[in-house]
Backbone as a ProteinNet text record, in pm:
[ID]
protein_1_A
[PRIMARY]
MIQDLGDKKLYNEFEEIEAGERDNVFCFDGDKILIAKCADGTLIVPKATDFAGHKMQYLFRINEERYFLILEKVEKPEQYEWESTRNLRKFEWKELAFAAATAYHLYQWYRDNQFCGRCGEKLEHAHAERMLKCQSCGNMVFPKIAPAVIVGVLNGSKILLTKYNGRVYKKYALIAGFTEIGETAEETVAREVMEEVGLKVKNIRYYKSQPWGTDCNLLLGFFCDLDGDDTITMDEEELSTAEWFERDEMPVDDDGFSLTREMMSVFKRGVIK
[TERTIARY]
-683.8	-615.5	-568.1	-522	-493.1	-382.5	-293.7	-191	-228.8	-350.2	-395.3	-458.9	-384.1	-416.7	-472.3	-506.7	-560.5	-459.9	-493.5	-401.4	-293.8	-289.7	-187.4	-77.9	40.9	154	240.8	296.8	378.6	521	587.8	725.8	800.2	865.8	937.5	1082.3	1134.3	1275.5	1310.2	1431.7	1478.8	1515.9	1476.2	1523.8	1542.5	1643.7	1674	1621.3	1493.7	1435	1363.2	1331.3	1260	1109.3	1025.7	880.8	831.1	742.5	666.7	547.6	497.3	388.6	262.6	238.3	117	147	268.4	301.3	235.3	202.2	135.3	234.9	194.8	281.1	211.4	287.9	232.6	298.2	217.6	259.5	206.2	292.8	247.7	286.9	205.9	237.5	204.9	312.7	294.1	218.9	100.7	25.9	-89	-82	-179.7	-132.7	-227.3	-189.1	-276.3	-224.9	-295	-370.3	-500.3	-586	-699.3	-766.7	-884.5	-988.2	-1118.4	-1226.1	-1288.9	-1300.4	-1353.2	-1506.2	-1567.3	-1713.4	-1780	-1724.5	-1777.2	-1745.6	-1681.1	-1655	-1519	-1441.8	-1315.7	-1211	-1105.5	-1012.9	-884.3	-815.9	-689.3	-586.2	-465.1	-347.6	-302.3	-222.6	-172.4	-95.6	-75.8	14.6	138.5	248.1	370.5	351	257.4	238.3	178.9	117	62.7	169.4	289.5	395.9	525.9	511.6	626.4	735	857.5	964.5	1003.5	926.7	957.8	1037.7	1133	1218.8	1126.7	1128.4	1042.6	1127	1106	1178.8	1091.1	1152	1079.4	1058.5	938.4	903.3	895.8	803.1	762.6	661.2	626.9	513.7	418.7	296.5	194.5	154.1	187.5	188.3	258.2	186	258.3	241.4	158.1	139.3	256.8	321.1	440.3	403	473.3	440.7	569	567.9	678	637.5	740.9	723.9	790.9	717.4	778.3	800	926.8	963.6	942.6	944.7	920.4	781	744.2	610.5	565.9	443.4	394	271.3	243.2	117.3	8.7	-106.1	-218.6	-282.6	-291.1	-361	-517.4	-587.2	-724.3	-813.4	-790.2	-873.5	-844.9	-735	-699.6	-725.5	-729.3	-749.4	-650.2	-613.3	-531.5	-622.2	-592.7	-668.5	-580.1	-628.1	-548.4	-513	-387.2	-349	-423.3	-480.5	-555	-687	-721.7	-850.7	-835.7	-708.2	-688.6	-781.1	-837.3	-931.8	-1059.9	-1086.2	-1202.6	-1181.3	-1061.1	-1039.6	-1109.5	-1196.2	-1270.4	-1179.1	-1073.3	-985.2	-867.2	-861.9	-763.1	-617.8	-601.7	-476.5	-418.9	-494.8	-456.5	-421.7	-505.5	-485.5	-350.8	-317.4	-190.7	-71.4	-91.3	17.7	36.9	-66.5	-57.3	14.7	-20.8	42.2	187.4	224	362.1	443.3	379.4	447.1	471.9	372.3	388.5	495.8	508.5	620.3	753	770.9	897.9	908.6	804.9	806.9	859.7	815.1	859.8	1010.3	1057.5	1192.8	1279	1243.8	1322.2	1328	1201.9	1187	1280.7	1278.1	1346	1499.9	1544.3	1687.6	1759.3	1757.8	1832.3	1975.8	2008.4	2143.3	2187.4	2322.3	2388.6	2378.5	2326.9	2318.9	2454.3	2558.1	2679.6	2772.1	2772.7	2864.1	2787.4	2666.1	2583.1	2593.3	2663.8	2675.8	2551	2527.2	2412.3	2422.2	2308.4	2303.5	2272.6	2313.7	2287.4	2225.2	2141.9	2066.6	2161.7	2160	2241.2	2184.5	2266.6	2226	2190.9	2234.2	2219.8	2111.7	2073.3	1973.1	1901.8	1793.8	1718.6	1787.2	1883.6	1967.1	2016.4	2039.1	2092.9	2237.6	2331.7	2469.9	2541.9	2620.6	2699.4	2831.7	2868.1	2992.2	3107.1	3083.7	3187	3235	3150.1	3189.9	3151.8	3074.7	3040.1	2911.6	2856.1	2735.4	2626.8	2555.5	2452	2317.7	2212.4	2084.3	1981.4	1911.9	1814.4	1678.3	1567.8	1435.8	1399.5	1338.5	1310.2	1183.3	1199.7	1078.8	1075.3	968.2	954.9	863.4	913.8	822.3	728.4	605	509.3	408.5	355.7	267.4	127.2	31.9	-107.3	-147.8	-224.6	-243.4	-394	-438.8	-572.4	-555.4	-599.2	-597.1	-727.8	-717.7	-838.4	-857.5	-988.6	-1027.7	-1143.8	-1107.9	-1217.1	-1285.7	-1416.4	-1500.1	-1504.9	-1419.9	-1413.4	-1275.8	-1281.1	-1167	-1162	-1037	-1024	-1017.7	-1115.9	-1113.7	-1097	-1016.6	-984.7	-1013.5	-1012.4	-1014.8	-902.2	-831.4	-723.7	-767.4	-687.5	-717.8	-645.4	-724.6	-670.5	-615.8	-666.4	-630.3	-749.5	-713.9	-818.1	-904	-844.6	-922.6	-994.4	-1136.1	-1212.5	-1284.6	-1257.7	-1335	-1252.7	-1309.7	-1250.8	-1123.4	-1025.8	-892.7	-842.4	-728.6	-662.5	-544.8	-486.1	-367.1	-257.9	-174.2	-70.3	44.2	165.6	277.1	403.7	507.5	634.1	724.7	805.1	904.8	1025.6	1066	1180.8	1315.1	1428.2	1561.2	1583.9	1643.9	1673.1	1556.4	1438	1322.5	1273.4	1228	1159.1	1014.3	953.9	815.8	727.4	754.4	671.3	683.9	803.7	827.4	755.8	743.1	667.8	520.5	463.8	322.6	296.7	375.1	348.9	371	466.1	489.4	378.4	340.9	235.2	103	67.7	-55	-51.1	61	74.6	66.9	135.5	141	3.8	-65.1	-189.8	-311.2	-318.2	-438	-410.1	-273.7	-241.6	-276.3	-263	-295.4	-178.1	-162.3	-62.9	-122.9	-31.6	-76.1	15.6	-33.1	41.3	2.1	72.3	44.6	41	144.4	164	189.4	100	118.2	105.8	187.6	191.9	76.4	11.3	-102.2	-63.2	-18.9	-0.7	70.7	129.5	186.2	126.2	159.8	104.2	203.3	241	310.4	217.6	248.9	165.3	232.7	228.7	314.6	289.8	162.8	135.2	215	255.2	336	473.6	516.4	646.4	659	551.5	553.8	545.9	602.1	564.7	484.8	354.8	271.5	278.4	301.9	299.8	189.2	89.5	-20.3	-7.1	-46.9	-37.6	-170.1	-200.3	-308.2	-242.2	-309	-253	-368.3	-346.2	-445	-423.9	-526.6	-521.4	-461.3	-365.6	-305	-339.7	-451.8	-484.9	-605.7	-599.4	-704.2	-744.2	-871	-916.7	-954.3	-920.3	-947.8	-854	-919.3	-847.1	-806.9	-671.8	-617.9	-572.6	-649.9	-625.9	-530.6	-439	-352.4	-432.7	-482.9	-569	-501.7	-372.5	-303.1	-304.4	-300.4	-296.1	-436.5	-533.4	-660.2	-769.2	-878.2	-1008.5	-1104.4	-1083.4	-1176.8	-1096.4	-1132.9	-1083	-1181.6	-1240.4	-1351.4	-1340.7	-1390.3	-1404.3	-1533.5	-1529.7	-1652.8	-1659.9	-1787.5	-1815.2	-1804.6	-1774.3	-1757.2	-1879.7	-1997.5	-2113.6	-2175.9	-2103.6	-2144.2	-2044.2	-1941	-1834.2	-1892.5	-1867.1	-1927.6	-1833.8	-1776.6	-1680.4	-1695.9	-1651.3	-1649.7	-1523.2	-1484	-1362	-1390	-1300.3	-1315.6	-1231.7	-1163.7	-1080.7	-958.3	-920.2	-814.3	-702	-733.6	-629.1	-615.6	-497.5	-469.3	-554.7	-569.2	-649.2	-791.3	-854.1	-994.3	-1007.6	-906.3	-913.8	-902.9	-808.7	-787.4	-920.5	-984.8	-1113.6	-1213.5	-1221.7	-1315.8	-1291.6	-1170	-1151.6	-1182.2	-1172.7	-1211.5	-1368.9	-1431.1	-1568.4	-1639.7	-1582.4	-1637.3	-1597.9	-1514.1	-1474.6	-1360.9	-1297.5	-1180.1	-1065.5	-1050.9	-953.6	-1026.3	-974.5	-1041.4	-937.9
177.5	48.3	3.4	-120.2	-183.6	-102.7	-31.4	47.2	181.5	225.1	356.1	352.2	401.7	380.1	510.2	605	723.5	802.9	824.3	895	810.1	683.7	582.3	574.4	530.3	522.5	399.6	331.4	220.8	276.4	227.5	264.5	127.4	115.2	-14.7	-20.8	86	86.8	-25.8	-87.5	-202.4	-165	-238	-225.3	-357.8	-366.2	-500.5	-477.6	-516.3	-494.3	-629.5	-630.4	-745.7	-713.1	-815.5	-802.6	-781.7	-686.3	-669.4	-762.7	-790.8	-884	-845.4	-718	-682.6	-654.6	-675.2	-651.7	-769.1	-730.9	-824	-917.2	-1042.2	-1142.2	-1217.8	-1226.8	-1299.3	-1441	-1539.1	-1676.8	-1737.5	-1799.2	-1855.4	-2004.2	-2071.3	-2213.6	-2228.1	-2223.8	-2217	-2087.9	-2108	-1995.6	-1961.9	-2021.4	-1997.7	-1897.8	-1810.9	-1720.3	-1748.7	-1726.7	-1759.4	-1632.7	-1644.2	-1531	-1579.4	-1483.1	-1514.8	-1407.7	-1450.4	-1354.1	-1329	-1195.4	-1154.9	-1167.3	-1138.7	-1152.1	-1048.9	-929.6	-823	-839.9	-955.4	-982.9	-933.2	-856.5	-810.7	-921.5	-906.8	-1011.4	-962.4	-1053.5	-1017.1	-1121.6	-1082.1	-1182.2	-1197.6	-1304.7	-1333.6	-1213.5	-1213.5	-1120.3	-1202.4	-1130.1	-1197.5	-1284.5	-1240.4	-1324.4	-1457.6	-1474.5	-1606.6	-1711.9	-1655	-1744.9	-1714.2	-1702.4	-1676.6	-1789.8	-1752.9	-1850.4	-1874.1	-1820.1	-1836.2	-1715.3	-1731.5	-1623.6	-1547.4	-1413.6	-1321.8	-1220.6	-1212.1	-1111.6	-989	-869.9	-746.5	-721.3	-676.2	-644.3	-494.9	-433.1	-289.2	-251.7	-121.5	-73.8	13	20.8	114.1	203.4	330	420.3	359.5	341.3	278.1	133.4	67.7	-78.1	-148.5	-232	-299.5	-445.8	-498.3	-626.1	-713.3	-834.2	-922.6	-1057	-1132.5	-1260.8	-1371.9	-1481.9	-1610.6	-1689.1	-1724.6	-1792.8	-1950.2	-2006.7	-2152	-2181.3	-2302.4	-2346	-2359.1	-2305.6	-2305.3	-2394.5	-2438.3	-2506.6	-2409.5	-2431.4	-2346	-2333.6	-2212.1	-2194.5	-2211.9	-2251.1	-2291.6	-2179.4	-2054.3	-1946.9	-1898.6	-1953.7	-1909.7	-2013.4	-1969.2	-2059.4	-2024	-2128.2	-2103.4	-2057.3	-1940.7	-1885.1	-1862.4	-1888.2	-1869.4	-1722.3	-1696.9	-1555.6	-1501.1	-1590.6	-1542.7	-1482.7	-1497	-1438.3	-1302.8	-1244.6	-1111.3	-1005.3	-1026.6	-928.7	-926.4	-1026.2	-1041.6	-974.9	-935.4	-877.3	-738.8	-717.8	-602.6	-476.7	-508.6	-394.8	-390.9	-286.2	-271	-266.5	-205.9	-195.1	-335.1	-426.9	-559.5	-637.3	-618.4	-681.3	-636.9	-505	-457.6	-511.7	-504.4	-557.3	-701.5	-784.4	-919.9	-957	-883.2	-902.5	-869.1	-751.7	-717.3	-816.8	-863.9	-963.9	-1091.3	-1136.3	-1253.7	-1249	-1123.3	-1094.1	-1121.9	-1075.4	-1090.7	-1238.4	-1301.9	-1439.2	-1526.3	-1507.1	-1580.8	-1561.6	-1439.8	-1409	-1471.7	-1461.7	-1530.2	-1690.2	-1735.3	-1879.6	-1931.4	-1864.8	-1913.2	-1874.1	-1806.3	-1765.1	-1808.2	-1931.6	-1973.2	-2011.5	-2041.7	-2081.3	-1992.9	-1973.2	-1887.8	-1947.8	-1876.5	-1932	-1933.6	-1870.4	-1869.7	-1983.4	-2008.4	-2107.4	-2217	-2198.7	-2302	-2295.3	-2198	-2189.3	-2122.9	-2139.3	-2077.1	-1929.3	-1863.1	-1715.6	-1674.4	-1550.3	-1499	-1360	-1330.6	-1200.6	-1093.5	-977.4	-864.7	-794.3	-711.9	-636.9	-493.9	-443.3	-299.9	-266.9	-369.9	-346.7	-479.7	-466	-587.8	-657	-750.9	-811.3	-943.3	-1043.4	-1172.6	-1180.3	-1218.2	-1220.7	-1359.4	-1400.5	-1519.2	-1478.4	-1536.7	-1498.2	-1573.6	-1670.7	-1740.4	-1665.5	-1627.5	-1562.3	-1409.4	-1366	-1223.1	-1188.4	-1286.8	-1264.9	-1198	-1092.7	-1023.6	-1041.7	-1080	-1101.9	-1008.9	-931.7	-839.2	-882	-833.1	-881.8	-867.2	-976.8	-978.4	-894.7	-805.3	-733.4	-746.7	-812.5	-846.1	-742.3	-665.1	-560.6	-639.1	-597.9	-650.8	-536.9	-559.2	-451.1	-491.3	-396.1	-413.8	-324.5	-372.3	-291	-276.4	-150.1	-122.2	-84	-174.4	-152.3	-84.4	36.3	110.9	118.8	114	122.6	223.2	349.7	447.4	437.2	409.5	399	255.7	169.8	31.8	4.3	-96.1	-145.6	-294.3	-351.2	-497.9	-558	-647.6	-716.8	-870.2	-932.7	-1066.2	-1148	-1279.9	-1371.2	-1466.5	-1494.1	-1593.6	-1731.3	-1812.7	-1952.8	-2036.1	-2121.9	-2210.2	-2148	-2031.5	-1970.3	-1958.4	-1931.6	-1922.9	-1801.2	-1694.6	-1569.1	-1578.6	-1575.9	-1595.5	-1468.6	-1354.8	-1233.9	-1172.3	-1075.7	-998.7	-926.5	-922.7	-853.9	-786.3	-727.5	-668.9	-746.8	-723.6	-790.8	-758.2	-859	-849.1	-939.9	-898	-985	-928.7	-1010.6	-969.7	-907.3	-812.7	-750.4	-843.7	-863.3	-955.5	-879.8	-958.7	-900.1	-817.1	-694.5	-600.9	-528.5	-532.4	-472.5	-359.6	-250.8	-142.5	-180.2	-114.3	-146.3	-121	-18.1	10.5	-101.7	-153.5	-268.6	-395	-405.9	-522	-505.8	-388.4	-362.1	-407.7	-361.4	-397.1	-545.5	-613.6	-751.6	-834.5	-803.4	-885.7	-876.3	-757.5	-745.4	-828.5	-822.2	-900.9	-1051.1	-1091.5	-1229.6	-1290.9	-1216.3	-1264.5	-1247.2	-1138.6	-1117.5	-1079.3	-1080.8	-1049	-911.2	-809.4	-679.2	-582.3	-488.6	-389.9	-265.9	-200.1	-79.1	39.1	152.5	285.3	370.1	481.4	587.8	523.5	445.1	375.5	486.4	486.7	595.1	535.5	575.9	532.2	583.9	503.6	541.1	557.3	438.4	433.5	297.2	287.2	157.3	115.1	-15.2	-78.7	-194.5	-196.5	-311.8	-431.6	-546.5	-663.3	-776.6	-769.8	-859.3	-1010.6	-1045.8	-1190.3	-1262.8	-1183.4	-1242.8	-1180.7	-1103.8	-1031.4	-941.5	-880.4	-785.1	-640	-562.6	-418.2	-405.2	-380.8	-367.7	-225.1	-210.6	-84.5	-76.8	18.4	28.4	122.1	75.9	152.3	145.8	259.1	255.4	277.4	220.6	235.8	229.3	266.8	271.8	163.4	102.8	4.3	71.2	-5.1	50.2	-46.5	-12.6	-101.6	-191.2	-309	-406.1	-447.5	-453.2	-491.6	-636.4	-725.3	-864.6	-933.6	-1000	-1067.2	-1201.5	-1236.7	-1366.7	-1413.8	-1483.3	-1506.4	-1628.7	-1604.7	-1717.1	-1795.5	-1914.7	-1993	-2056.3	-2060.7	-2113	-2015.4	-1890.2	-1776.3	-1737.5	-1725.2	-1663.5	-1758.2	-1737.3	-1817.7	-1723.6	-1591.1	-1493.6	-1370.2	-1303.9	-1170.1	-1099.2	-988.9	-922.9	-771.9	-704.5	-555.3	-529.8	-425.9	-378.9	-234.2	-186.1	-41.1	8.9	128.5	187.3	164.2	191.3	179.2	36.5	-63.4	-201.4	-288.3	-222.4	-293.1	-372.2	-498.7	-567.5	-568.1	-450.3	-443	-311.4	-315.6	-195.4	-200.3	-79.8	-70.1	-136.2	-230.2	-299.8	-235	-125	-52.9	-133.7	-237.5	-326.7	-323.7	-350.5	-373	-259.3	-251.9	-155	-190.4	-325.9	-361.2	-309.4	-328.9	-281.6	-131.4	-65.1	83.7	129.2	65.8	110.3	87.2	-29.4	-50.7	53	89.4	184.4	323.2	372.7	507.6	521.3	411.9	410.1	405.9	320.4	313.6	438.6	522.2	644.1	761.5	736.2	840.6	931.2	889.1	966.4	951.4	832.9	793.9	777.1	838.9	827.7	790.6
485.2	475.9	613.4	617.1	745.4	823.8	758.3	822.1	866	838.2	871.6	1005.2	1105.3	1247.1	1313.9	1232	1292.6	1376.2	1506	1587.2	1652.9	1609.3	1660.5	1555.6	1600	1511.5	1542.6	1445.7	1460.7	1488.7	1587.6	1620.7	1603.2	1489.2	1463.7	1481	1549.7	1580	1672.7	1641.2	1716.9	1854.4	1957.9	2092.4	2149.6	2242.8	2309.1	2450.6	2477.3	2601	2641.9	2771.1	2832.4	2829.5	2821.4	2820.7	2963.9	2982.9	3110.7	3106.7	3223.2	3245.2	3157.3	3128.3	3054.7	2910	2864.2	2723	2639.8	2517.8	2417.7	2362.7	2343.8	2286.7	2171.8	2060.9	1940.5	1947.3	1925.8	1914.9	1777.7	1698.1	1569	1567.8	1489.5	1459.4	1307.2	1230.3	1080.1	1046.9	981.3	941.7	1042.4	1160.6	1265.8	1373.2	1421.2	1525	1648.8	1768.5	1891.8	1940.6	1940.8	1989.2	2075.8	2133.8	2216.2	2197.5	2205.2	2189.9	2330.7	2360.4	2478.8	2484.3	2598.3	2608.9	2519.4	2498.2	2414.2	2273.3	2226.8	2092.7	2042.6	2117.7	2072.9	2083.9	1998.8	1998	2065.2	2139.1	2204.8	2179.5	2199.2	2194.3	2337.4	2360.5	2498.3	2554.1	2682.1	2752	2794.6	2819.2	2863	2979.2	3071	3190.3	3162.3	3040.5	3005	2972.3	2947.8	2901.3	2975.3	3101.8	3189.2	3174.9	3156.9	3140.2	2996.4	2897	2753.7	2711.8	2623.9	2563.6	2473.1	2488.7	2398.1	2325.9	2203.3	2113.9	2098.2	2130.9	2119.8	1963.4	1929.4	1783.6	1761	1819.6	1795.1	1894.9	1888.8	1968.1	1882	1926.4	1855.6	1970.5	1959.9	2077	2195.6	2303.2	2419.2	2431.8	2342	2350.9	2288.6	2365.2	2314.1	2277.8	2171.7	2118.8	2106.2	2154.5	2155.2	2078.5	2047.9	1975.9	2048.5	2063.6	2109.9	1980.3	1959.4	1833.9	1843.9	1962.9	1974	1983.2	1943.9	1955.9	2097.1	2123.7	2263.7	2283	2399.4	2427.3	2442	2396.2	2382.5	2516.1	2584.8	2710	2672.7	2778.2	2755.6	2693.8	2731.6	2682.8	2540	2478.5	2342.5	2242.8	2111.4	2001.1	1889.1	1802.2	1693	1576.2	1513.1	1404.5	1283.7	1162.7	1046	1027.6	991.3	964.3	838.6	756.4	638.2	680.7	810.1	860.8	926	905.7	965.7	918.7	804.7	746.4	838.8	906.1	993.4	1125.7	1157.1	1287.5	1294.6	1391.4	1411.1	1438.7	1503.9	1545.7	1455.7	1372.1	1270.8	1326.2	1445.1	1510.9	1527	1584.5	1615.8	1482.6	1378.6	1255	1195.8	1202.5	1143.3	1224.6	1357.8	1442.3	1418.5	1403	1381.6	1243.1	1141	1006.9	1011.9	1078.1	1080.5	1171.4	1278.9	1359	1286.7	1204.1	1128.8	1017.6	966.2	879	944.5	1058.9	1137.3	1183.8	1222.9	1262.1	1146.9	1025.4	907.8	884.4	903.6	875.6	983.9	1110.2	1219.3	1195.2	1165.7	1152.6	1032.8	926.6	808.8	795.8	892.7	890.9	1015.9	1049.7	1168.7	1139.5	1014.9	981.1	853.5	855.4	754.4	620.7	520	380.3	309	369.4	311.7	364.1	495.1	548.3	632.5	658.2	725.3	876.3	932.8	1081.2	1139	1274.1	1339.6	1332.1	1296	1303.8	1444.2	1483.7	1613.9	1602.4	1695.9	1697.6	1726.2	1649.9	1671.1	1793.1	1863.2	1978.9	1957.1	1841.7	1811.4	1706.3	1621.9	1522.4	1493.6	1419.1	1377.8	1260.8	1298.5	1202.9	1267.5	1183.3	1223.5	1165.3	1234.1	1189.4	1220.4	1115.7	1139.1	1198.2	1316.2	1378.8	1308	1221.7	1156	1026.1	942	819.1	806.8	903.7	898.9	820.1	763.3	680.5	774.9	719.2	783.5	703.7	781.9	721.5	782.1	697.7	741	697.7	756.6	722.9	571.5	521.4	376.2	347.7	248.1	200.5	44.2	-7.5	-147.6	-215	-303.3	-376.9	-480.3	-469.8	-569	-612.8	-734.9	-788.9	-784.3	-762.2	-782.2	-892.3	-991.7	-1112.5	-1145.5	-1151.3	-1202.7	-1346.6	-1433.5	-1580.2	-1624.8	-1680.6	-1713.5	-1860.8	-1902.5	-2043.6	-2047.6	-2050.3	-2044.9	-1911.6	-1911.1	-1798.8	-1737.1	-1790.8	-1743.4	-1664.4	-1584.6	-1519.2	-1528.2	-1522.8	-1540	-1404.1	-1371.6	-1248.5	-1276.8	-1181.2	-1195.5	-1068.4	-1082.6	-963.9	-983.7	-866.3	-865.9	-890.6	-937.7	-962.7	-855.2	-784.2	-682.6	-558.1	-520.4	-396.1	-299.8	-172.4	-70.5	-96.1	-143.4	-164.3	-297.2	-281	-402.6	-454.4	-397.3	-441.6	-561.1	-616.1	-730.8	-679	-765.2	-729.9	-853.1	-841.6	-955.1	-1002.8	-1122.4	-1160.6	-1058.8	-1030.5	-928	-961.8	-919.1	-926.2	-875.6	-857.8	-797.4	-903.8	-853	-932.6	-945.8	-1068.5	-1094.3	-1086.3	-1082.5	-1071.6	-1191	-1170.8	-1282.1	-1338.5	-1274.3	-1332.7	-1256.6	-1317.8	-1249.9	-1211.7	-1118	-1082	-1204.8	-1282.6	-1404.7	-1508.8	-1518.5	-1614.9	-1568.1	-1431.2	-1371	-1401	-1396.2	-1432.6	-1577.6	-1668.5	-1812.8	-1836.2	-1773.5	-1792.8	-1735.2	-1608.5	-1542.4	-1618	-1665.1	-1740.4	-1865.1	-1941	-2063.3	-2030.5	-1930.2	-1889.4	-1846.6	-1771.4	-1706.5	-1802.3	-1878.2	-1961.7	-2108.2	-2146.3	-2284.7	-2331.9	-2256.1	-2288.8	-2283.2	-2366.6	-2365.4	-2285.7	-2214.1	-2132.4	-2150.9	-2122.1	-2135.4	-2017.2	-2006.1	-1904.3	-1759.8	-1731.5	-1599.2	-1495.6	-1393.2	-1287.3	-1149.9	-1066.1	-925.2	-851.1	-759	-673.4	-530.4	-472	-323	-294.5	-176.7	-136.6	-7.9	30.9	145.5	197.2	319.6	376.3	385.1	345.5	349.2	421.2	554	632.1	618.1	583.9	580.7	470.7	369.3	262.1	245.9	349.9	350	233	184	65.5	104.3	2.3	1.4	-130.2	-119.8	-241.2	-292.8	-421.5	-493.8	-592.6	-563.7	-642.9	-766.4	-880.7	-999.5	-1076.2	-1143.8	-1250	-1391.1	-1484.7	-1621.5	-1722.5	-1840.1	-1945.9	-2049.7	-2104.7	-2205.1	-2325.2	-2396.5	-2520.2	-2623.2	-2697.2	-2817.9	-2789.1	-2848	-2843.3	-2699.9	-2664.9	-2528.4	-2515.1	-2613.3	-2606	-2502.2	-2403.5	-2299	-2338.5	-2315.3	-2335.1	-2195.2	-2125.8	-1984.9	-1955.3	-1862.6	-1816.6	-1710.2	-1757.8	-1676.6	-1551.8	-1556.9	-1443.8	-1329.7	-1358.9	-1261.1	-1219.2	-1319.5	-1305.8	-1341.3	-1271.6	-1305.5	-1380.7	-1361.7	-1422.4	-1455.8	-1569.7	-1603.5	-1687.4	-1629.1	-1704.6	-1689.4	-1793.1	-1793.7	-1722.8	-1626.4	-1556.4	-1572.8	-1612.1	-1599.1	-1456.9	-1440.3	-1305.6	-1215.2	-1267.9	-1186.9	-1174.4	-1235.2	-1221.1	-1143.4	-1089.9	-1023.1	-895.1	-876.1	-762	-645.5	-605.2	-498.8	-420.8	-299.2	-218.4	-133.9	-79.2	-4.1	130.9	173.7	296.1	409.3	374	474.8	512.8	440.6	480	376.5	251.2	148.9	42.4	-3.9	-120.7	-236.8	-273.5	-382.4	-372.2	-262.2	-246.5	-247	-191.3	-202.1	-342.9	-417.4	-563.5	-640.5	-614.7	-684.4	-639.9	-517.3	-461	-524.6	-530.2	-579.3	-725.1	-808	-943.8	-949.2	-865.6	-868.5	-837	-742.1	-701.2	-793.2	-896.2	-987.1	-943.3	-838	-783.6	-879	-938.1	-1043	-1170.8	-1275.7	-1411.7	-1507
[MASK]
+++++++++++++++++++++++++++++++++++++++++++++++++++++++++++++++++++++++++++++++++++++++++++++++++++++++++++++++++++++++++++++++++++++++++++++++++++++++++++++++++++++++++++++++++++++++++++++++++++++++++++++++++++++++++++++++++++++++++++++++++++++++++++++++++++++++++++++++++

């Protein structure tokens, strides 16, 4: 998956440090990220030297590579282009894709929390931890992480595959949804399956999790078994397709990027039954 970096590791501890000339810098404009393609086809993000004079917020490092963020809108240098963050799947270098997704998560948090939601005063950056604080009322704001479930619904040798309705992503996916207030992740699984395809499930079991920075999520993967009738009653506002597929007929493969695709792949290969 995107966060599997081999012998490299994300160090996301907060530090209040200045960017060096060769440190990496992420710049965003809405859902666009500033990148450049080298002659050999590899993708790079700007260096701090490309934006001398701009204020840069330290984000994290991957091994010794440090990454910073410019919160303000910048003018595009000639060698760079604005690319949709939805195209992170296409990045050849997984390390850069993961760094970009994580940076975009923090960019959205900083962008959307400039003023206190309690009293309306300007929020200030804390100096000891990754937190925004209101000096007027003392309100503390930490990065938002929204839990959501990814669900592989199994029916013997079959799995339920779906396609979203009205979204950019058009490939097969699994049932998914956000955890509601007062709800356990397992209860979210049962509710989302019932709401989207009208099926009851049992034997709900946890598989694996994945940070999903582009949507500020923490994805929790679950498998479960059909409980009773397998007739699908699809929510057409959420889904355009919902079908049962035999393991050896599944039209999907692991892309090495998402939890959804890995879960499909381990079922297809018989690792999960």
